[in-house]
C-alpha positions as CSV (number, residue, x, y, z in Angstrom):
1,M,0.0,0.0,0.0
2,S,1.4,3.4,-0.9
3,T,2.0,6.1,1.6
4,P,-0.6,8.9,1.7
5,T,0.7,11.9,-0.2
6,P,-0.3,15.5,-0.6
7,D,-2.0,16.4,-3.9
8,T,-1.8,20.2,-3.9
9,N,0.9,22.5,-5.2
10,P,1.5,26.2,-4.9
11,S,1.3,28.2,-8.1
12,A,4.5,29.3,-9.8
13,S,3.4,32.9,-9.1
14,S,3.1,32.3,-5.4
15,I,6.6,30.7,-5.4
16,A,8.0,33.7,-7.1
17,S,6.5,36.0,-4.5
18,G,7.4,33.8,-1.6
19,S,9.8,34.2,1.3
20,P,13.4,35.4,0.8
21,P,15.8,32.8,-0.6
22,M,17.1,30.2,1.8
23,H,20.7,29.1,1.4
24,E,20.8,27.3,4.7
25,S,18.1,26.5,7.3
26,N,18.8,27.0,11.0
27,L,15.7,25.9,12.9
28,H,15.3,26.7,16.6
29,G,14.9,23.8,19.0
30,L,15.8,21.1,16.4
31,T,19.0,19.3,15.7
32,R,20.3,19.1,12.2
33,I,21.6,15.6,11.6
34,H,22.7,15.9,8.0
35,Q,23.3,18.6,5.3
36,G,23.3,17.5,1.7
37,K,23.9,19.5,-1.4
38,V,20.4,20.9,-1.3
39,R,18.5,19.4,1.7
40,D,18.9,19.9,5.4
41,I,17.7,17.0,7.6
42,Y,16.6,17.4,11.2
43,A,15.8,15.0,14.0
44,I,12.3,15.2,15.5
45,P,12.4,15.4,19.3
46,G,10.7,12.3,20.8
47,D,10.3,10.6,17.5
48,D,12.9,8.2,16.3
49,R,10.9,6.9,13.3
50,H,10.6,10.1,11.4
51,M,12.7,13.1,10.4
52,L,12.2,16.5,8.9
53,I,13.6,17.4,5.4
54,V,14.0,21.0,4.4
55,T,14.7,21.7,0.8
56,T,16.7,24.9,0.5
57,D,17.4,27.1,-2.5
58,R,21.0,25.9,-2.8
59,L,22.1,24.8,-6.2
60,S,24.9,22.4,-7.0
61,A,26.6,22.1,-10.3
62,F,29.3,19.6,-11.1
63,D,28.8,18.3,-7.6
64,V,29.8,21.6,-6.0
65,V,27.4,23.7,-4.0
66,L,27.3,27.3,-5.4
67,P,27.3,30.3,-3.0
68,D,24.2,31.9,-4.5
69,P,20.7,30.6,-3.7
70,I,18.1,30.4,-6.5
71,P,14.9,32.1,-5.3
72,G,11.9,29.7,-5.0
73,K,14.0,26.7,-6.0
74,G,13.4,24.6,-2.9
75,R,9.6,25.2,-3.0
76,V,9.5,24.2,-6.6
77,L,11.5,21.0,-5.9
78,T,9.2,20.1,-3.0
79,S,6.0,20.8,-4.9
80,I,7.0,18.8,-8.0
81,S,8.2,15.9,-5.9
82,N,4.9,15.9,-3.9
83,F,3.1,16.0,-7.3
84,W,4.8,12.8,-8.4
85,F,4.6,11.1,-5.0
86,A,0.9,11.5,-5.2
87,R,0.7,9.8,-8.6
88,T,3.2,7.0,-8.5
89,G,2.0,5.0,-5.4
90,H,0.8,2.3,-7.8
91,I,4.4,1.8,-8.9
92,V,6.3,2.1,-5.6
93,P,5.6,3.5,-2.1
94,N,7.4,6.6,-1.0
95,H,8.9,8.0,2.2
96,L,6.3,10.6,3.1
97,A,4.9,10.3,6.7
98,S,1.3,9.6,7.3
99,P,-0.8,12.8,7.9
100,E,-0.9,12.4,11.7
101,H,3.0,12.6,11.7
102,A,3.3,15.3,9.0
103,N,1.9,18.3,10.8
104,L,4.6,20.9,11.0
105,A,2.9,22.7,13.9
106,L,3.7,19.6,16.0
107,V,7.3,19.2,14.6
108,V,8.7,22.7,14.4
109,P,8.1,24.7,17.6
110,D,9.1,28.1,16.4
111,A,6.3,29.9,14.4
112,A,8.8,32.1,12.5
113,D,10.6,28.9,11.4
114,R,7.3,27.3,10.3
115,A,6.5,30.4,8.1
116,R,9.9,30.0,6.3
117,L,9.3,26.3,5.7
118,V,6.0,26.6,3.9
119,D,6.1,24.4,0.7
120,R,9.7,23.5,1.3
121,A,9.6,21.0,4.3
122,I,8.3,17.5,4.6
123,V,8.2,14.9,7.3
124,V,9.4,11.5,6.2
125,R,9.9,8.0,7.6
126,K,13.4,7.0,8.4
127,L,14.6,4.3,6.0
128,Q,17.8,2.6,5.1
129,A,19.0,4.4,2.0
130,L,20.6,2.3,-0.8
131,P,24.0,3.5,-2.0
132,V,22.8,3.9,-5.6
133,E,21.8,6.7,-7.9
134,A,19.2,5.0,-10.1
135,V,19.7,6.9,-13.3
136,V,17.3,6.2,-16.3
137,R,18.0,7.7,-19.7
138,G,15.5,8.0,-22.5
139,Y,17.6,10.3,-24.7
140,L,21.3,10.5,-25.6
141,I,22.8,13.6,-23.8
142,G,25.2,14.6,-21.1
143,S,27.8,12.1,-19.9
144,G,25.9,9.4,-21.7
145,W,26.5,11.1,-25.0
146,K,30.2,11.5,-24.2
147,D,30.5,7.8,-23.3
148,Y,28.6,6.8,-26.5
149,Q,31.0,8.9,-28.6
150,R,34.0,7.1,-27.1
151,T,32.7,3.5,-26.8
152,G,29.3,3.2,-28.5
153,A,27.9,2.2,-25.1
154,I,26.7,3.7,-21.8
155,C,27.5,1.8,-18.6
156,G,28.3,-1.3,-20.6
157,I,25.0,-1.1,-22.6
158,T,25.7,-1.2,-26.3
159,L,23.6,1.2,-28.4
160,P,22.9,1.3,-32.1
161,A,25.5,3.1,-34.3
162,G,24.9,6.5,-35.8
163,L,22.9,8.1,-33.0
164,R,23.1,11.9,-32.7
165,M,23.2,14.0,-29.6
166,A,19.8,14.2,-28.0
167,D,18.4,11.4,-30.1
168,P,15.8,9.2,-28.3
169,L,17.0,5.8,-27.3
170,P,15.3,2.7,-28.6
171,E,14.2,2.0,-25.0
172,P,14.9,3.7,-21.7
173,I,18.0,2.3,-20.1
174,F,19.2,2.0,-16.5
175,T,22.7,3.5,-16.1
176,P,23.3,3.7,-12.3
177,S,26.0,5.5,-10.4
178,T,27.4,5.3,-6.9
179,K,26.4,8.0,-4.4
180,A,29.3,10.3,-3.6
181,P,29.6,12.5,-0.5
182,K,29.0,16.2,-0.9
183,G,31.8,17.8,-2.8
184,Q,32.8,14.6,-4.6
185,H,31.7,13.3,-8.0
186,D,29.3,10.4,-8.5
187,E,30.8,7.5,-10.5
188,N,28.9,5.8,-13.4
189,V,29.0,2.1,-13.0
190,G,27.5,-1.0,-14.7
191,F,24.6,-3.1,-13.4
192,D,27.0,-5.8,-12.2
193,E,28.6,-3.3,-9.8
194,I,25.2,-2.4,-8.3
195,A,24.4,-6.0,-8.0
196,R,27.6,-6.5,-6.1
197,L,26.7,-3.6,-3.7
198,I,23.1,-4.4,-2.9
199,G,22.5,-7.9,-4.3
200,A,21.3,-9.1,-7.7
201,D,17.6,-9.4,-6.8
202,R,17.5,-5.9,-5.2
203,A,19.5,-4.4,-8.1
204,A,17.0,-5.8,-10.6
205,Q,14.1,-4.5,-8.5
206,V,15.7,-1.0,-8.4
207,R,16.3,-1.1,-12.2
208,D,12.8,-2.2,-13.1
209,T,11.1,0.2,-10.7
210,A,13.2,3.2,-11.9
211,I,12.4,2.4,-15.5
212,A,8.7,2.1,-14.7
213,L,8.7,5.4,-12.9
214,Y,10.5,7.1,-15.8
215,R,8.0,5.7,-18.4
216,F,5.0,6.8,-16.4
217,A,6.4,10.3,-15.8
218,A,7.7,10.8,-19.3
219,A,4.3,9.9,-20.8
220,H,2.6,12.5,-18.5
221,A,5.2,15.2,-19.3
222,L,4.7,14.8,-23.0
223,T,1.1,15.8,-22.6
224,R,2.4,19.0,-21.0
225,G,4.9,19.8,-23.7
226,I,8.0,18.5,-21.8
227,I,10.4,15.8,-22.7
228,I,12.1,14.1,-19.8
229,A,15.4,13.2,-21.3
230,D,16.8,11.5,-18.2
231,T,16.3,11.3,-14.5
232,K,17.7,9.8,-11.3
233,F,16.0,8.3,-8.3
234,E,17.0,7.3,-4.8
235,F,15.5,4.4,-2.9
236,G,15.4,3.1,0.6
237,I,14.5,-0.1,2.4
238,D,11.5,-0.1,4.8
239,A,12.6,-2.7,7.4
240,E,9.3,-2.3,9.2
241,N,7.3,-3.4,6.1
242,G,9.2,-6.5,5.1
243,G,12.1,-4.8,3.5
244,C,9.9,-3.0,1.0
245,L,11.6,-0.9,-1.7
246,T,10.6,2.7,-1.2
247,L,11.1,5.9,-3.2
248,I,13.0,8.6,-1.1
249,D,14.6,12.0,-1.5
250,E,13.0,13.8,-4.5
251,A,11.3,12.7,-7.7
252,L,11.4,13.9,-11.2
253,T,12.4,17.5,-10.5
254,P,14.5,19.9,-12.4
255,D,17.4,19.0,-10.1
256,S,17.2,15.3,-10.7
257,S,16.1,15.3,-14.3
258,R,16.7,16.9,-17.6
259,F,13.5,18.6,-18.9
260,W,13.3,19.8,-22.5
261,P,10.5,21.9,-24.1
262,M,9.0,19.9,-27.0
263,D,8.5,23.0,-29.1
264,T,12.2,23.7,-29.4
265,Y,13.6,20.2,-29.4
266,V,15.9,19.4,-32.3
267,P,17.9,16.2,-32.4
268,G,21.6,16.7,-33.1
269,T,21.8,19.7,-30.8
270,S,21.8,20.3,-27.0
271,P,18.2,21.4,-26.4
272,P,17.4,24.3,-24.0
273,S,16.0,23.0,-20.8
274,F,14.0,23.8,-17.7
275,D,16.7,22.5,-15.3
276,K,20.0,23.9,-14.1
277,Q,21.7,23.3,-17.5
278,F,21.5,27.1,-17.9
279,V,23.8,27.4,-14.9
280,R,26.1,24.6,-16.1
281,D,26.4,26.3,-19.5
282,Y,27.4,29.6,-17.9
283,L,30.0,27.8,-15.6
284,E,31.5,26.1,-18.6
285,T,32.5,29.6,-19.9
286,L,34.6,30.3,-16.8
287,D,38.1,29.5,-15.9
288,W,37.0,27.2,-13.0
289,N,38.3,23.8,-12.2
290,K,34.9,22.5,-11.0
291,T,36.0,22.1,-7.4
292,A,34.9,23.9,-4.3
293,P,34.5,26.8,-3.7
294,G,32.1,27.5,-6.6
295,P,32.0,30.8,-8.3
296,Q,29.3,33.4,-7.7
297,L,26.5,33.7,-10.3
298,P,25.5,36.9,-12.1
299,A,22.1,38.3,-11.3
300,H,20.7,37.5,-14.7
301,V,21.8,33.8,-14.4
302,I,20.1,33.6,-11.0
303,Q,16.9,35.2,-12.3
304,H,16.7,33.1,-15.5
305,T,17.3,29.9,-13.5
306,S,14.6,30.8,-11.0
307,E,12.1,31.4,-13.9
308,K,13.0,28.1,-15.5
309,Y,12.3,26.2,-12.3
310,A,8.9,28.0,-11.8
311,E,8.0,27.3,-15.5
312,A,8.7,23.5,-15.0
313,L,6.3,23.5,-12.0
314,R,3.6,25.4,-13.9
315,R,3.8,23.2,-17.0
316,L,4.0,19.8,-15.2
317,T,1.3,20.4,-12.6
318,A,-0.9,22.9,-14.4
């Protein structure tokens, strides 16, 4: 049975006019137990089965967290993830807490903190995270395109000859990577390495579930004028429910996916996107070695990126 999920999303305009950008959360009366590239995680006093996740406006590129927040980004990511969580329970359960545990008024004691967390915080069940980035590719782009040019394959999966950049693949493929600590680069690996890490049966389950999620979401996105070129998922194990595979972290957002507008898509070129590719393209023009600390972003890059995130929310969730 899937976990109950919210089915409402703020409008893009409400996000644009929301609270000031949040680069880092500092909540009164709560202990932060982990800080990722984008999300801050807090323990919930008196509750060892749940935790609070706050999605900030931080942006990482090339696995480096940049110093400038993107206004509204965390609220967009949370809203889009919740949109997908609410619609994919028939494929896999997710980590969202049941309603009786998800009330922020009971979790965050400070009223000012709660106001800053609107649309960017969720309460989730504690699960055992798998050490895998479950990447699914439907189009030939990014590091997959570079691998294909060198070897004709991606993560050991041989592809037809003669494919162009941004061409659709014959079928979506599972090209996992290992999860790297903040500041380090994820490493693309083959299925056999994932099977060694988590077991062959679990690896196959992760692969099949990730591909099913991608197919479902890609079909919906096409009806909204968006191509999902590729995406990555994270999964956990719910020990309290028989070791059930569970979707965690985020789902099919501009941070975890490559979104292309259909009306400007042209195979053979790198399509414009709704994700942080705009930032990556700017960073590629700099004399920067792609290690921390990251460079500051110009105001026009920040604004354009914020607008792209909001547009992705508007188009996907209508």
